[in-house]
C-alpha positions as CSV (number, residue, x, y, z in Angstrom):
1,M,1.5,-6.3,-9.1
2,S,4.4,-4.3,-7.6
3,K,6.8,-6.1,-5.5
4,A,6.8,-5.8,-1.7
5,L,10.0,-6.1,0.5
6,T,9.1,-8.3,3.5
7,K,12.5,-9.7,4.4
8,T,16.0,-8.4,4.4
9,D,19.3,-10.1,4.9
10,F,22.0,-7.6,4.1
11,N,25.7,-7.7,4.9
12,F,26.8,-4.0,4.8
13,P,30.4,-2.8,5.3
14,G,31.1,-2.7,9.0
15,Q,28.0,-4.5,10.0
16,K,28.0,-5.9,13.6
17,S,24.5,-7.1,14.0
18,V,20.9,-6.8,12.8
19,Y,17.6,-6.5,14.6
20,H,14.4,-7.5,12.8
21,G,11.5,-5.6,14.2
22,K,7.8,-5.9,13.3
23,V,8.2,-3.5,10.4
24,R,11.8,-2.2,10.4
25,D,15.1,-4.1,10.1
26,V,17.9,-2.2,11.9
27,Y,21.5,-2.9,11.0
28,N,24.3,-1.9,13.5
29,I,27.3,-0.5,11.6
30,N,30.5,-0.5,13.8
31,G,28.4,0.3,16.9
32,E,28.2,3.9,15.7
33,K,25.5,4.1,13.0
34,L,22.2,2.4,12.4
35,V,20.8,1.6,9.0
36,M,17.1,1.4,9.4
37,V,15.2,-0.3,6.5
38,A,11.5,0.4,6.4
39,T,10.2,-2.9,4.9
40,D,6.7,-3.3,3.4
41,R,5.7,-5.6,6.3
42,I,2.5,-4.5,8.1
43,S,1.5,-5.3,11.7
44,A,-1.7,-4.9,13.6
45,F,-2.6,-6.1,17.1
46,D,1.1,-6.8,17.6
47,V,1.0,-9.4,14.8
48,V,2.9,-9.1,11.5
49,L,0.5,-9.9,8.7
50,P,1.4,-12.5,6.1
51,E,1.4,-10.2,3.1
52,G,3.6,-7.1,2.5
53,I,2.1,-3.8,1.2
54,P,3.9,-2.4,-1.9
55,Y,5.4,1.1,-1.3
56,K,4.5,1.1,2.4
57,G,8.1,1.2,3.5
58,Q,9.0,3.9,1.1
59,M,6.1,6.1,2.3
60,L,6.8,5.6,6.0
61,N,10.5,6.3,5.5
62,Q,9.9,9.4,3.5
63,I,7.2,10.8,5.8
64,A,9.5,10.2,8.9
65,A,12.5,11.8,7.1
66,K,10.4,14.9,6.2
67,F,9.2,15.4,9.8
68,L,12.6,14.7,11.4
69,D,14.0,17.5,9.2
70,A,11.0,19.8,10.1
71,T,11.6,19.4,13.9
72,T,15.4,19.7,14.3
73,D,14.9,23.1,16.0
74,I,12.9,21.4,18.8
75,C,15.3,18.6,19.6
76,P,18.2,16.7,18.1
77,N,17.3,13.5,16.2
78,W,19.2,10.5,15.0
79,K,18.9,11.0,11.2
80,L,22.0,11.5,9.2
81,A,20.8,10.6,5.6
82,T,18.3,8.8,3.5
83,P,20.5,7.0,0.9
84,D,17.5,5.0,-0.4
85,P,13.7,5.7,-0.5
86,M,13.3,2.9,2.1
87,V,16.3,3.6,4.3
88,T,17.3,6.1,6.9
89,V,20.9,6.0,8.3
90,G,21.4,7.6,11.7
91,V,23.5,7.8,14.8
92,M,23.3,5.0,17.3
93,C,21.4,5.9,20.4
94,E,20.8,4.0,23.6
95,G,17.0,3.9,23.7
96,F,14.8,4.6,26.7
97,P,12.7,1.5,27.3
98,V,9.5,3.5,27.1
99,E,7.4,5.0,24.3
100,M,6.1,8.5,24.8
101,I,2.4,8.4,23.6
102,V,0.7,11.7,23.5
103,R,-3.0,12.1,22.9
104,G,-5.0,15.2,21.9
105,Y,-8.3,13.4,21.7
106,L,-10.1,10.6,23.5
107,C,-10.2,7.6,21.1
108,G,-8.7,4.2,20.3
109,S,-7.6,2.2,23.3
110,A,-8.0,5.2,25.6
111,W,-11.7,5.5,24.6
112,R,-12.2,1.7,25.0
113,A,-10.8,1.9,28.5
114,Y,-12.8,5.1,29.3
115,K,-16.0,3.5,28.1
116,S,-15.5,0.6,30.4
117,G,-15.3,3.0,33.4
118,V,-11.6,3.7,33.6
119,R,-10.9,7.3,34.6
120,E,-7.1,7.3,35.0
121,I,-4.6,6.2,32.3
122,C,-0.9,6.0,33.1
123,G,-1.5,8.1,36.2
124,V,-3.3,10.8,34.2
125,K,-6.8,11.6,35.6
126,L,-9.5,11.9,32.9
127,P,-12.5,14.3,33.3
128,E,-16.0,12.8,33.7
129,G,-18.6,13.0,30.9
130,M,-16.3,12.8,27.9
131,R,-17.4,11.3,24.6
132,E,-15.6,9.4,21.9
133,N,-13.2,11.5,19.8
134,Q,-13.6,14.5,22.1
135,K,-10.6,16.9,22.4
136,F,-8.8,16.9,25.7
137,P,-8.5,20.3,27.4
138,T,-4.7,19.9,26.9
139,P,-2.8,17.0,25.4
140,I,-2.0,14.1,27.8
141,I,1.0,11.9,27.9
142,T,0.3,8.2,28.4
143,P,3.6,6.3,28.1
144,T,4.0,2.5,27.5
145,T,6.8,0.1,28.1
146,K,8.7,-1.0,25.0
147,A,7.9,-4.6,24.8
148,E,10.0,-7.4,23.4
149,M,9.0,-9.1,20.1
150,G,5.7,-10.9,20.4
151,M,4.8,-9.2,23.7
152,H,2.3,-6.4,24.2
153,D,3.3,-2.9,25.3
154,E,2.0,-2.1,28.8
155,D,0.8,1.3,30.1
156,I,3.1,2.8,32.6
157,S,2.9,6.0,34.6
158,K,5.5,8.7,35.1
159,E,5.8,7.7,38.7
160,E,6.5,4.0,37.8
161,I,9.1,5.1,35.1
162,L,11.0,7.1,37.8
163,A,10.6,4.4,40.5
164,K,12.0,1.7,38.1
165,G,14.9,4.0,37.1
166,L,13.9,3.8,33.4
167,A,14.7,7.6,33.3
168,T,16.0,10.1,35.8
169,P,13.7,12.9,36.9
170,E,15.7,15.4,34.7
171,E,15.6,13.0,31.7
172,Y,11.9,12.5,32.1
173,A,11.2,16.2,32.3
174,T,13.1,16.6,29.0
175,L,11.2,13.7,27.4
176,E,7.9,15.3,28.4
177,K,9.0,18.7,27.1
178,Y,10.1,17.4,23.7
179,T,7.0,15.2,23.4
180,L,4.6,18.1,23.9
181,A,6.6,20.5,21.7
182,L,6.8,17.9,18.8
183,F,3.1,17.2,19.1
184,E,2.4,20.9,18.9
185,R,4.5,21.2,15.8
186,G,2.9,18.1,14.3
187,T,-0.6,19.5,15.1
188,K,0.3,22.8,13.4
189,I,1.6,21.1,10.2
190,A,-1.4,18.7,10.1
191,A,-3.8,21.7,10.4
192,E,-2.2,23.3,7.3
193,R,-3.1,20.1,5.4
194,G,-6.7,20.0,6.7
195,L,-5.9,17.3,9.2
196,I,-6.1,16.8,13.0
197,L,-3.2,15.0,14.6
198,V,-5.1,13.0,17.1
199,D,-2.4,11.0,18.9
200,T,1.1,9.7,18.2
201,K,4.1,8.1,19.8
202,Y,7.8,9.2,20.0
203,E,10.8,7.2,21.0
204,F,13.9,8.8,22.5
205,G,17.4,7.7,23.2
206,K,20.8,9.1,24.4
207,H,23.8,9.8,22.2
208,N,26.9,11.2,23.8
209,G,24.9,12.0,26.9
210,Q,22.3,14.0,25.0
211,I,18.6,13.1,24.4
212,Y,17.8,12.4,20.8
213,L,14.5,11.7,19.0
214,M,14.8,8.3,17.3
215,D,12.9,6.0,14.9
216,E,9.9,7.4,13.1
217,I,7.7,10.5,13.6
218,H,4.2,11.5,12.6
219,T,3.8,8.5,10.2
220,P,0.4,6.8,9.8
221,D,1.9,3.8,11.6
222,S,2.7,5.7,14.7
223,S,0.0,8.4,14.6
224,R,-3.7,8.8,14.0
225,Y,-5.1,11.7,12.0
226,F,-8.7,12.9,11.5
227,Y,-9.8,15.1,8.6
228,S,-10.6,18.5,10.0
229,E,-13.5,19.0,7.6
230,G,-16.6,17.5,9.1
231,Y,-15.0,16.7,12.4
232,E,-17.4,18.9,14.5
233,E,-20.4,17.7,12.7
234,R,-19.5,14.0,13.1
235,F,-18.6,14.6,16.7
236,E,-22.0,16.2,17.5
237,K,-23.9,13.4,15.8
238,G,-21.7,10.7,17.5
239,E,-20.6,9.4,14.1
240,P,-17.2,7.8,13.5
241,Q,-14.6,10.3,12.3
242,K,-13.0,10.0,8.9
243,Q,-9.5,9.1,9.7
244,L,-6.1,8.8,8.2
245,S,-4.3,6.0,10.1
246,K,-3.7,2.3,10.1
247,E,-7.0,2.0,11.9
248,F,-8.7,0.9,8.6
249,V,-6.5,-2.2,8.6
250,R,-7.5,-3.0,12.2
251,E,-11.1,-2.5,11.3
252,W,-10.9,-4.9,8.3
253,L,-9.2,-7.5,10.5
254,M,-11.9,-7.1,13.3
255,E,-14.7,-7.4,10.8
256,N,-13.1,-10.7,9.7
257,G,-12.9,-12.0,13.2
258,F,-9.2,-11.2,14.0
259,Q,-7.9,-9.3,17.0
260,G,-4.6,-11.0,17.5
261,K,-6.0,-13.3,20.2
262,E,-4.9,-16.9,20.6
263,G,-6.6,-19.3,18.2
264,Q,-7.6,-16.5,15.8
265,K,-6.5,-16.7,12.2
266,V,-5.5,-13.8,10.0
267,P,-8.1,-13.5,7.2
268,E,-7.0,-14.1,3.7
269,M,-5.2,-11.1,2.2
270,T,-6.2,-11.2,-1.4
271,P,-4.3,-9.2,-4.1
272,E,-7.3,-6.8,-4.0
273,I,-7.1,-6.3,-0.3
274,V,-3.3,-5.8,-0.5
275,N,-3.7,-3.3,-3.3
276,S,-6.4,-1.3,-1.6
277,I,-4.2,-1.0,1.6
278,S,-1.3,0.2,-0.6
279,E,-3.6,2.8,-2.2
280,R,-4.8,4.0,1.2
281,Y,-1.2,4.4,2.3
282,I,-0.5,6.5,-0.8
283,E,-3.6,8.7,0.1
284,L,-2.2,9.0,3.6
285,Y,1.2,10.0,2.3
286,E,-0.1,12.7,0.0
287,H,-2.4,14.2,2.6
288,I,0.2,14.2,5.4
289,T,3.0,15.6,3.3
290,G,1.0,17.7,0.8
291,E,3.2,16.2,-2.0
292,T,2.5,13.7,-4.8
293,F,3.8,10.3,-4.0
294,V,6.5,9.1,-6.6
295,K,6.8,5.3,-6.7
296,A,10.3,4.1,-6.7
297,D,11.3,1.3,-9.0
298,T,10.5,-2.0,-7.2
299,A,11.9,-4.4,-9.8
300,E,15.1,-5.3,-7.8
301,L,14.3,-3.9,-4.4
302,A,16.9,-5.7,-2.3
303,S,19.8,-5.1,-4.7
304,R,18.8,-1.4,-5.1
305,I,18.9,-0.9,-1.3
306,E,22.2,-2.8,-0.9
307,K,23.9,-0.7,-3.6
308,N,22.6,2.7,-2.3
309,V,23.5,1.9,1.3
310,T,26.9,0.5,0.6
311,E,27.8,3.5,-1.5
312,Y,26.7,5.8,1.3
313,L,28.7,3.9,3.9
314,K,31.9,4.0,1.8
């Protein structure tokens, strides 16, 4: 069984602090750069699951790096280099405390809300008579707050973001413009791979007074993809779409009685389950990038990362 990296405890040159997120560990270097390590941790329903998924961090990091490079003409982003398959180093930005979620189709939590009678999400009015997985007339932006560890992200409207001073009107206009342009680019790239980019989230921050795209972009952890082939047919029949996202992990958890609610226990993650999740992620990677996934050596993961990052920072 290949090794998975679930915990990091590095001490890089110039390191000031470290933040351990649900999936990524972010090291602050001299208050100027960030070293973001995409671990093999996996989270669902805002809970970090007990087992790591081999190669997941490498896949997410490489997909994000590829899409960051493919969108620099739309907006500046934080990436400087990828010194290791699981690491991106970038400029330090002061993040906006909101996540820009953009949806091209009615599904997931938006569909669950719609089905229960909700007709407005984050201040966006939804048309009557829509069905699950139906395409919106134009993509909609449904931001959420960026919650602290262990807390759930909350829906928030543009009006509330402005009223709370989380962004100025000018900043928010730029966030919206970038979000829609990035989604359009992602949609186009996905279509070339026989995929539909259903919804995704972007995080932005400021660096030297300029708005930058941060974190990851168009990965299966932050995005949902459908296969284009058979989409119409399944939609007409009201059948579930064949999708490329982390949704299959959520579905497995729900089938086994876990939705992150109090008192619920994460089902046992056997080596078979872990392996099957890893294989699904490789499938995701190859479909999304159109490239064959090359597994990096996992024998000495932590020391490999430490060596690569230290050499880069020197």
